[in-house]
C-alpha positions as a printed Julia matrix, in Angstrom:
170×3 Matrix{Float64}:
 110.13  44.09   16.66
 106.95  44.91   17.82
 103.39  42.99   15.22
 101.67  45.09   12.58
  97.78  45.71   13.74
  97.04  42.95   11.16
  98.68  40.9    13.36
  97.2   42.03   16.16
  94.3   41.33   14.83
  94.43  37.89   13.83
  95.96  37.45   17.24
  92.89  38.52   18.75
  90.85  36.7    16.42
  88.63  33.41   18.1
  90.04  30.21   16.79
  87.13  29.4    14.61
  85.12  32.91   12.94
  81.8   31.88   12.37
  80.2   33.79   10.1
  76.11  33.52    9.44
  74.76  34.74    6.78
  71.34  36.93    8.05
  68.1   36.29    6.21
  65.78  38.93    6.94
  62.29  37.76    7.92
  58.59  38.34    9.1
  56.07  37.33   11.67
  52.78  36.53   10.21
  49.82  35.38   11.25
  48.17  32.74    9.5
  45.06  31.28    9.75
  42.17  29.08    6.84
  39.4   30.45    5.61
  37.6   27.83    3.15
  40.29  26.61    0.63
  42.47  29.84    1.5
  45.07  29.91    3.57
  45.91  33.46    4.43
  48.88  35.65    6.47
  48.71  38.67    8.2
  51.79  40.38    9.37
  51.38  39.72   12.71
  52.05  43.25   14.26
  48.64  44.35   12.34
  46.94  41.64   14.41
  45.44  42.91   17.69
  44.37  39.69   19.17
  41.77  36.15   18.7
  38.37  35.28   19.84
  35.38  33.55   19.33
  31.88  34.4    17.87
  30.38  35.87   20.13
  27.07  37.26   19.07
  27.0   39.69   16.04
  23.97  42.6    15.28
  23.82  43.01   11.44
  23.82  46.17    9.78
  21.42  47.49    7.36
  22.53  48.75    3.89
  26.07  47.54    4.21
  27.76  45.28    0.87
  27.8   41.54    1.42
  30.81  41.04    2.87
  30.35  42.41    5.92
  28.62  40.48    8.06
  27.41  42.5    11.04
  29.11  43.64   14.65
  30.48  42.23   17.35
  32.1   43.65   20.66
  35.12  43.6    22.03
  36.37  44.73   25.21
  34.19  47.27   25.13
  34.19  48.69   21.9
  32.32  47.8    19.11
  33.98  47.09   15.66
  32.88  45.5    11.76
  32.7   41.92   10.82
  34.19  41.1     8.17
  34.42  37.59    4.65
  37.08  38.22    3.58
  36.34  34.98    1.04
  33.18  37.36    0.0
  35.7   40.6     0.3
  37.68  38.69   -2.34
  35.8   36.8    -4.38
  36.92  32.92   -3.7
  32.99  32.39   -2.36
  31.81  32.73    1.27
  32.02  31.57    4.38
  29.57  31.06    6.71
  30.59  32.0    10.78
  29.64  28.76   13.25
  29.11  28.73   17.07
  32.5   29.16   17.9
  34.26  29.83   15.62
  36.43  32.76   15.87
  37.75  35.93   15.0
  40.71  37.94   14.33
  40.71  42.0    15.31
  43.2   43.71   12.08
  44.33  46.76   12.9
  45.8   49.59   10.43
  45.89  53.39   10.48
  43.81  53.0    13.87
  40.96  50.86   12.3
  39.67  47.78   14.32
  37.82  45.42   11.98
  36.86  41.81   13.23
  38.31  39.25   10.56
  35.87  35.25   10.23
  39.02  32.41   10.74
  38.08  28.34   10.02
  41.0   27.96   11.72
  43.69  30.05   13.92
  47.69  28.33   12.94
  49.54  30.52   14.65
  53.16  33.29   14.18
  55.17  31.95   11.99
  58.88  33.88   10.31
  58.11  33.52    6.49
  62.04  35.01    5.07
  61.43  37.85    2.63
  63.81  36.02   -0.39
  60.74  32.99    0.64
  58.09  35.69   -1.12
  57.14  35.15   -4.46
  55.07  38.31   -5.9
  51.41  37.23   -6.91
  50.25  35.63   -9.95
  49.21  38.04  -13.34
  45.75  38.39  -13.92
  44.39  35.94  -10.65
  41.53  38.06  -10.18
  40.23  41.0    -7.39
  41.79  38.97   -4.86
  45.47  39.45   -6.67
  45.2   43.35   -5.78
  45.34  42.69   -2.12
  48.06  39.72   -2.15
  51.72  41.0    -0.99
  52.63  38.04   -2.55
  52.83  34.14   -1.92
  54.81  31.54   -0.41
  54.85  28.26   -0.22
  54.97  25.88    2.44
  56.52  22.62    3.34
  53.67  22.06    5.68
  50.53  24.08    4.49
  50.91  24.35    1.3
  50.71  28.24   -0.54
  49.93  30.84    1.72
  48.98  34.36    0.34
  50.34  37.55    2.23
  47.54  39.44    2.49
  48.05  43.28    2.52
  45.99  44.34    5.31
  46.1   47.83    5.84
  45.07  48.15    1.49
  41.3   45.8     2.09
  40.78  47.87    5.03
  41.73  50.29    3.42
  38.69  49.28   -0.34
  36.02  47.87    2.74
  36.0   51.14    3.99
  35.78  52.9     1.22
  33.49  50.64   -0.57
  31.17  51.06    2.94
  31.02  54.91    2.32
  29.4   54.38   -1.12
  26.23  52.77    0.16
């Protein structure tokens, strides 16, 4: 008597099959700025570099600190604390910048401390708090990290779009 298809499949199956639940995750670039721990999707960060001499720009919003040269390109430098109305950061010699990119637009952002890349499970994201002020409209959500505390997930394309619109309006 010939075995049934089910019997053949069972005979060919491994001794112990392990089914691992796949938890979708995303990679984020995490940094500190003032009292905030912020993260942006790593695919939107081109590079991290030291703060080089900055050229002030006249008649621009206060969150736009100036312009820096990086690899033959001149790009604006944004203070996210001022932009998010959470205070202001002070550029220090030897400080860090990260270059963000969205829709072909390159912008440098100040960072007090670069933490690095971390994978964050999509299921661990929490929504931004309601009534969180101007900053909450630029957040994808929050994550509670056991080592870093609360990490705010920044919507970089929205930040760049709003910053650009603010500069163009002037």
